[in-house]
C-alpha positions as CSV (number, residue, x, y, z in Angstrom):
1,X,-237.7,-83.7,120.2
2,X,-239.3,-86.7,121.8
3,X,-242.4,-88.1,120.1
4,X,-245.2,-90.1,121.9
5,X,-246.5,-92.9,119.7
6,X,-248.7,-94.0,122.6
7,X,-249.9,-92.0,125.6
8,X,-251.5,-92.9,129.0
9,X,-254.8,-91.6,130.5
10,X,-254.9,-88.1,131.6
11,X,-253.3,-87.1,134.9
12,X,-256.6,-85.6,136.1
13,X,-258.2,-89.1,136.1
14,X,-255.5,-90.4,138.3
15,X,-255.9,-87.6,140.8
16,X,-259.6,-88.2,141.0
17,X,-258.9,-91.8,141.9
18,X,-256.3,-90.9,144.5
19,X,-258.7,-88.5,146.2
20,X,-261.3,-91.3,146.6
21,X,-258.7,-93.6,148.0
22,X,-257.5,-91.0,150.5
23,X,-261.0,-90.4,151.8
24,X,-261.8,-94.1,152.2
25,X,-258.5,-94.9,154.0
26,X,-259.0,-92.0,156.4
27,X,-262.4,-93.4,157.5
28,X,-261.0,-96.9,157.9
29,X,-258.0,-95.9,160.0
30,X,-260.3,-93.9,162.3
31,X,-262.4,-97.0,162.7
32,X,-259.3,-99.0,163.8
33,X,-258.1,-96.2,166.1
34,X,-261.4,-96.2,168.0
35,X,-262.5,-99.8,167.6
36,X,-259.3,-101.8,168.0
37,X,-259.6,-105.5,167.6
38,X,-263.3,-105.3,166.9
39,X,-262.8,-102.9,164.0
40,X,-259.9,-104.9,162.6
41,X,-262.0,-108.1,162.7
42,X,-265.0,-106.3,161.0
43,X,-262.8,-105.0,158.2
44,X,-261.1,-108.3,157.7
45,X,-264.6,-109.9,157.3
46,X,-265.7,-107.1,155.0
47,X,-262.8,-107.0,152.6
48,X,-261.2,-110.5,152.8
49,X,-264.1,-112.6,154.1
50,X,-261.6,-113.7,156.7
51,X,-262.7,-114.1,160.3
52,X,-260.5,-115.2,163.3
53,X,-260.6,-114.4,167.0
54,X,-256.8,-114.0,166.8
55,X,-255.0,-113.2,163.6
56,X,-251.6,-114.3,164.9
57,X,-250.6,-117.6,163.5
58,X,-249.6,-120.3,166.0
59,X,-246.3,-122.1,165.9
60,X,-248.3,-125.2,164.7
61,X,-250.0,-123.3,161.9
62,X,-246.6,-122.0,160.7
63,X,-245.2,-125.5,160.8
64,X,-248.2,-126.8,158.9
65,X,-247.8,-124.2,156.2
66,X,-244.1,-124.9,155.8
67,X,-244.8,-128.7,155.5
68,X,-247.1,-128.1,152.5
69,X,-244.2,-126.9,150.4
70,X,-242.0,-129.3,148.5
71,X,-238.3,-129.7,149.2
72,X,-237.6,-127.8,146.0
73,X,-239.9,-125.0,147.0
74,X,-238.1,-124.6,150.3
75,X,-234.7,-124.8,148.5
76,X,-235.7,-122.1,146.1
77,X,-236.9,-119.8,148.9
78,X,-233.7,-120.3,150.8
79,X,-231.6,-119.6,147.7
80,X,-233.5,-116.3,147.1
81,X,-233.1,-115.4,150.7
82,X,-229.4,-116.1,150.7
83,X,-229.0,-113.6,147.8
84,X,-231.0,-110.9,149.6
85,X,-229.1,-111.6,152.9
86,X,-225.7,-111.5,151.2
87,X,-226.3,-108.2,149.5
88,X,-227.9,-106.7,152.7
89,X,-224.9,-107.8,154.8
90,X,-222.5,-106.0,152.4
91,X,-224.6,-102.9,152.6
92,X,-224.6,-103.1,156.4
93,X,-220.8,-103.5,156.4
94,X,-220.5,-100.3,154.4
95,X,-222.2,-98.3,157.2
96,X,-219.7,-97.5,159.9
97,X,-220.0,-95.9,163.3
98,X,-217.5,-93.0,163.5
99,X,-215.8,-91.0,166.2
100,X,-213.4,-88.2,165.4
101,X,-211.6,-85.5,167.3
102,X,-212.4,-82.4,165.2
103,X,-210.6,-79.9,167.4
104,X,-208.2,-80.6,170.3
105,X,-210.5,-81.9,173.1
106,X,-213.6,-82.0,171.0
107,X,-214.9,-85.4,170.0
108,X,-217.9,-86.0,167.7
109,X,-219.4,-89.3,166.5
110,X,-222.4,-91.1,165.3
111,X,-223.8,-94.5,165.8
112,X,-226.1,-96.5,163.5
113,X,-228.8,-97.8,165.7
114,X,-231.5,-100.2,164.5
115,X,-235.1,-99.2,165.1
116,X,-236.7,-101.4,167.9
117,X,-239.7,-102.8,166.0
118,X,-240.8,-103.1,162.4
119,X,-244.1,-104.2,160.8
120,X,-243.6,-105.8,157.4
121,X,-246.5,-106.0,155.0
122,X,-246.4,-108.8,152.4
123,X,-249.1,-108.4,149.7
124,X,-250.8,-111.6,148.7
125,X,-254.5,-111.2,148.1
126,X,-254.2,-111.5,144.3
127,X,-250.9,-113.3,144.0
128,X,-248.9,-114.8,146.9
129,X,-246.0,-112.4,146.7
130,X,-243.6,-114.2,149.0
131,X,-240.6,-112.3,147.7
132,X,-241.7,-109.3,149.7
133,X,-241.0,-111.3,152.9
134,X,-237.3,-111.7,151.9
135,X,-237.0,-108.0,151.0
136,X,-238.5,-106.7,154.3
137,X,-238.0,-109.2,157.0
138,X,-234.5,-110.3,156.1
139,X,-233.2,-106.8,155.5
140,X,-234.6,-105.6,158.9
141,X,-232.9,-108.6,160.6
142,X,-229.6,-107.9,158.9
143,X,-229.9,-104.3,160.2
144,X,-230.3,-105.7,163.7
145,X,-234.0,-105.0,164.3
146,X,-235.0,-107.0,167.4
147,X,-238.7,-107.4,166.8
148,X,-240.2,-107.9,163.3
149,X,-243.9,-108.6,162.8
150,X,-245.4,-109.5,159.5
151,X,-248.9,-109.2,158.0
152,X,-250.1,-110.9,154.8
153,X,-253.7,-111.3,153.7
154,X,-255.3,-114.7,153.3
155,X,-255.0,-116.3,149.9
156,X,-258.0,-118.3,148.7
157,X,-259.5,-118.3,152.1
158,X,-256.5,-119.3,154.2
159,X,-252.9,-118.3,155.0
160,X,-250.8,-118.7,151.9
161,X,-248.3,-121.5,152.7
162,X,-245.5,-120.0,150.6
163,X,-245.8,-116.6,152.2
164,X,-245.9,-118.0,155.7
165,X,-242.9,-120.2,154.9
166,X,-240.9,-117.2,153.5
167,X,-241.8,-115.0,156.5
168,X,-240.8,-117.8,158.9
169,X,-237.5,-118.6,157.1
170,X,-236.6,-114.9,156.9
171,X,-236.8,-114.7,160.7
172,X,-240.1,-113.0,161.5
173,X,-240.9,-112.9,165.2
174,X,-244.7,-112.8,164.8
175,X,-246.8,-113.7,161.8
176,X,-250.3,-112.4,161.3
177,X,-252.7,-113.6,158.6
178,X,-254.2,-110.1,158.0
179,X,-254.3,-107.9,155.0
180,X,-255.2,-104.4,153.7
181,X,-255.7,-101.2,155.6
182,X,-256.7,-103.2,158.7
183,X,-253.2,-104.8,158.8
184,X,-251.4,-101.5,158.3
185,X,-253.6,-99.7,160.9
186,X,-253.3,-102.5,163.5
187,X,-249.5,-102.6,163.3
188,X,-249.1,-98.8,163.4
189,X,-251.8,-98.0,166.0
190,X,-251.8,-101.2,168.0
191,X,-254.9,-103.0,169.3
192,X,-255.7,-105.1,172.3
193,X,-253.9,-108.1,170.8
194,X,-251.5,-106.6,168.2
195,X,-248.4,-104.8,169.4
196,X,-247.7,-101.4,167.7
197,X,-244.4,-101.0,165.9
198,X,-242.1,-98.1,165.2
199,X,-241.8,-98.5,161.5
200,X,-243.9,-99.9,158.6
201,X,-242.4,-101.3,155.4
202,X,-243.4,-103.3,152.4
203,X,-245.4,-102.8,149.2
204,X,-249.1,-103.1,148.7
205,X,-252.1,-101.9,146.8
206,X,-253.2,-98.3,146.6
207,X,-255.1,-98.5,149.8
208,X,-252.2,-100.0,151.7
209,X,-249.9,-97.3,150.3
210,X,-252.3,-94.6,151.3
211,X,-252.6,-96.0,154.8
212,X,-248.9,-95.9,155.2
213,X,-248.8,-92.3,153.9
214,X,-251.5,-91.2,156.4
215,X,-249.8,-92.9,159.3
216,X,-246.3,-91.5,158.5
217,X,-245.3,-89.5,161.5
218,X,-247.1,-91.8,163.9
219,X,-244.7,-94.4,162.7
220,X,-241.8,-94.3,160.2
221,X,-242.2,-95.8,156.8
222,X,-239.9,-97.1,154.1
223,X,-241.2,-94.8,151.3
224,X,-244.3,-93.6,149.6
225,X,-245.3,-96.2,147.1
226,X,-247.9,-96.6,144.3
227,X,-248.5,-99.1,141.6
228,X,-245.6,-101.0,140.1
229,X,-243.9,-99.0,137.3
230,X,-241.5,-100.1,134.6
231,X,-239.5,-98.2,132.0
232,X,-237.8,-100.0,129.2
233,X,-235.0,-98.0,127.6
234,X,-233.9,-99.7,124.4
235,X,-232.2,-99.2,121.0
236,X,-232.1,-101.4,117.9
237,X,-229.6,-103.7,119.4
238,X,-232.6,-105.7,120.8
239,X,-235.9,-106.7,119.3
240,X,-239.5,-106.0,119.9
241,X,-240.3,-109.4,121.6
242,X,-237.8,-108.8,124.3
243,X,-239.1,-105.2,125.0
244,X,-242.7,-106.3,124.9
245,X,-242.0,-109.2,127.3
246,X,-240.3,-106.9,129.8
247,X,-243.2,-104.4,129.6
248,X,-246.0,-106.9,130.1
249,X,-244.1,-108.8,132.7
250,X,-244.6,-105.8,135.0
251,X,-247.9,-104.6,133.7
252,X,-249.5,-107.8,135.0
253,X,-249.0,-106.4,138.6
254,X,-252.2,-104.4,138.2
255,X,-254.5,-102.5,135.9
256,X,-252.9,-99.2,136.9
257,X,-249.2,-100.2,136.5
258,X,-247.4,-97.9,134.1
259,X,-245.3,-99.6,131.4
260,X,-243.3,-97.3,129.2
261,X,-241.0,-97.9,126.2
262,X,-238.3,-95.2,125.6
263,X,-236.3,-95.7,122.5
264,X,-234.4,-93.9,119.7
265,X,-235.7,-96.3,117.1
266,X,-239.1,-95.8,115.7
267,X,-238.8,-99.2,114.0
268,X,-238.3,-100.9,117.4
269,X,-241.1,-98.9,118.9
270,X,-243.6,-100.1,116.3
271,X,-242.3,-103.7,116.5
272,X,-242.7,-103.6,120.2
273,X,-246.3,-102.4,120.1
274,X,-247.1,-105.2,117.6
275,X,-245.4,-107.7,119.9
276,X,-247.4,-106.5,122.9
277,X,-250.6,-107.1,121.0
278,X,-249.5,-110.6,120.0
279,X,-248.4,-111.5,123.6
280,X,-251.6,-110.3,125.0
281,X,-253.4,-113.1,123.1
282,X,-251.4,-115.8,124.9
283,X,-250.3,-114.3,128.3
284,X,-252.3,-116.0,131.1
285,X,-252.5,-112.7,133.0
286,X,-253.5,-110.8,129.8
287,X,-256.7,-109.3,131.2
288,X,-254.8,-107.3,133.9
289,X,-251.8,-106.6,131.7
290,X,-254.0,-105.3,128.8
291,X,-255.9,-102.9,131.1
292,X,-252.5,-101.5,132.3
293,X,-251.1,-101.3,128.8
294,X,-254.2,-99.6,127.4
295,X,-254.6,-97.0,130.2
296,X,-251.0,-96.5,131.4
297,X,-248.7,-97.8,128.7
298,X,-246.6,-95.3,126.7
299,X,-244.2,-95.5,123.8
300,X,-241.8,-92.6,123.4
301,X,-239.3,-92.1,120.5
302,X,-236.3,-89.8,121.2
303,X,-233.7,-88.5,118.8
304,X,-230.6,-89.3,120.9
305,X,-229.4,-91.1,124.0
306,X,-228.9,-87.7,125.7
307,X,-232.6,-87.0,125.1
308,X,-233.5,-90.4,126.4
309,X,-231.7,-89.7,129.6
310,X,-233.5,-86.4,130.1
311,X,-236.9,-88.0,129.4
312,X,-236.1,-91.0,131.7
313,X,-235.1,-88.7,134.5
314,X,-238.3,-86.8,134.1
315,X,-240.3,-90.0,134.4
316,X,-238.3,-91.2,137.5
317,X,-239.6,-94.7,137.1
318,X,-239.4,-97.4,139.8
319,X,-237.8,-100.0,137.5
320,X,-235.6,-99.0,134.6
321,X,-234.6,-101.8,132.2
322,X,-231.7,-100.6,129.9
323,X,-231.1,-102.6,126.8
324,X,-228.8,-100.6,124.6
325,X,-225.4,-101.0,123.1
326,X,-223.9,-99.0,126.0
327,X,-226.1,-99.5,129.1
328,X,-223.3,-98.0,131.3
329,X,-224.0,-94.6,129.6
330,X,-227.3,-94.6,131.4
331,X,-225.8,-95.8,134.7
332,X,-223.4,-92.8,134.5
333,X,-225.9,-90.2,133.4
334,X,-229.2,-91.0,135.0
335,X,-230.1,-89.7,138.4
336,X,-233.8,-90.5,139.0
337,X,-234.7,-94.2,139.2
338,X,-235.6,-96.8,141.8
339,X,-233.4,-99.6,140.4
340,X,-231.5,-100.1,137.1
341,X,-231.3,-103.4,135.2
342,X,-228.4,-103.1,132.8
343,X,-228.3,-105.1,129.6
344,X,-230.6,-107.8,128.1
345,X,-229.2,-110.6,130.3
346,X,-230.9,-109.2,133.4
347,X,-234.5,-108.0,133.9
348,X,-236.9,-106.6,136.5
349,X,-238.2,-110.0,137.4
350,X,-234.7,-111.0,138.6
351,X,-234.7,-108.1,141.0
352,X,-238.3,-108.7,142.1
353,X,-237.7,-112.3,143.0
354,X,-234.2,-113.6,143.5
355,X,-231.0,-111.7,142.5
356,X,-230.5,-110.0,145.8
357,X,-231.3,-106.3,145.4
358,X,-234.4,-105.0,147.2
359,X,-237.6,-104.8,145.2
360,X,-239.4,-102.3,147.5
361,X,-238.7,-99.2,145.4
362,X,-239.9,-95.6,145.0
363,X,-242.8,-94.9,142.6
364,X,-244.8,-91.8,141.6
365,X,-241.6,-89.9,140.9
366,X,-240.4,-90.3,144.4
367,X,-237.1,-91.5,142.9
368,X,-236.3,-87.8,142.5
369,X,-235.5,-87.7,146.2
370,X,-235.1,-91.3,147.6
371,X,-233.9,-94.7,146.8
372,X,-235.6,-98.0,147.7
373,X,-235.7,-100.1,150.9
374,X,-232.3,-101.2,152.1
375,X,-230.5,-101.9,155.4
376,X,-229.9,-98.2,156.0
377,X,-233.7,-97.6,156.2
378,X,-233.9,-99.6,159.4
379,X,-231.0,-97.7,161.0
380,X,-231.1,-94.3,162.8
381,X,-227.8,-92.5,162.4
382,X,-227.6,-90.7,165.8
383,X,-224.9,-88.3,166.7
384,X,-223.1,-87.6,170.0
385,X,-220.5,-85.2,171.3
386,X,-217.9,-85.2,174.0
387,X,-215.7,-82.4,175.2
388,X,-212.5,-83.7,176.9
389,X,-210.7,-80.6,178.3
390,X,-211.5,-77.4,180.2
391,X,-209.8,-75.4,177.5
392,X,-211.9,-76.9,174.7
393,X,-215.2,-76.3,176.6
394,X,-214.3,-72.6,177.3
395,X,-213.1,-72.0,173.7
396,X,-216.3,-73.5,172.1
397,X,-218.3,-71.7,174.8
398,X,-217.1,-68.2,173.8
399,X,-218.0,-68.8,170.1
400,X,-221.3,-70.3,171.1
401,X,-222.2,-67.4,173.4
402,X,-221.6,-64.7,170.7
403,X,-223.5,-66.7,168.1
404,X,-226.5,-67.2,170.5
405,X,-226.7,-63.5,171.1
406,X,-226.7,-62.8,167.3
407,X,-230.0,-64.8,167.4
408,X,-231.3,-63.2,170.6
409,X,-231.2,-66.4,172.6
410,X,-229.9,-65.2,176.0
411,X,-230.7,-68.5,177.7
412,X,-228.8,-70.4,175.1
413,X,-225.9,-68.0,175.6
414,X,-225.8,-68.6,179.3
415,X,-225.5,-72.3,178.8
416,X,-222.2,-71.4,177.1
417,X,-221.2,-68.7,179.5
418,X,-221.4,-70.8,182.6
419,X,-218.9,-73.2,181.1
420,X,-216.6,-70.3,180.1
421,X,-216.7,-69.1,183.7
422,X,-216.2,-72.6,185.3
423,X,-213.7,-74.0,182.8
424,X,-211.9,-71.0,181.4
425,X,-211.6,-68.7,184.4
426,X,-213.4,-65.9,182.6
427,X,-216.0,-63.9,184.6
428,X,-218.7,-63.6,181.9
429,X,-222.0,-62.4,183.3
430,X,-225.4,-63.2,181.9
431,X,-225.4,-62.0,178.3
432,X,-227.8,-59.3,177.1
433,X,-229.1,-58.5,173.7
434,X,-227.2,-55.2,173.8
435,X,-223.9,-57.0,174.3
């Protein structure tokens, strides 16, 4: 039976926090809905101390931001974007339009149609997370989305040059220097100066995630997201320093980011806990990482790999780092995860920044029913049908008529009957429930 050497704070405390966030976001979105640009500007001043008459960056402002980066910076951004683009293009190539004749004269098909407009949120108030521009903008463009707008908050009182450069190089059509709920609300609802979009994507803090949740239905979203999560699955083939580094490397995202070690070695578990404490004395982001580790960190010791899989699937973590003698065992057996990182040579940071897989992934157990952001999220798979012959129309019509009457839908049945009469030469009168 699994043993918890360290547990996180009670679920009830998390739910209380979520309720407060929901209430706050509901109020803010209503302000944007009724106040438009004025409300967006007021919220930007209130939360980001950032005031502009127009939050869209001009072409000159974009060029100025790009010019602030060194040649190496630009080269590194382009390298990362090439990896994301390459994998996205392979994903897109795997999605085919189809058309098949399922019966003589009956043709069915589907087309993969890009959504018309997407709003991409790039978080950057605490850290300038430019990688999110690659993951959202590039992937949308590979999918064929014609209009992509981006929003990122100001960083240290101005647009973050690296984020602006990444958005521009990824192919964003419009770039706004705007953050938080006000950015999400403006892109979804539209204002006098900000064009509404059909879909919102991208990670963000708890308020951004809640705004997307509340707006779902008004617009499409990529997924329901919460704080960054990491699960390290390890055995004694690795050491405590490696496990602790991978845990704290994600815990620095925020004070409510879960970081969990799952192992079948109590010795490794205790070594890792000691290494976490040592690293927290030297890590520059230790203050945030320590809060996350103290409140949301867990250490779980299992008796077998089979039990580790069962516990891991129950956790359904966003990121799962597997460092065992046979990581493919977990690739084969696990079903609930956002992304797997197999073996000690890779890690979550590679996926976050550069290797090419998308880092916008499901959290809060959403991995039970969805994967992360990918090309397919930007595509609508829309079906169509075509009946080529009179005989096929009449034959399908007879089946359809009888099935409609089983449900009591006489009008539906008559849609079928009129085609049987016209194309099959059968004199079928209006159907009745008695028939």
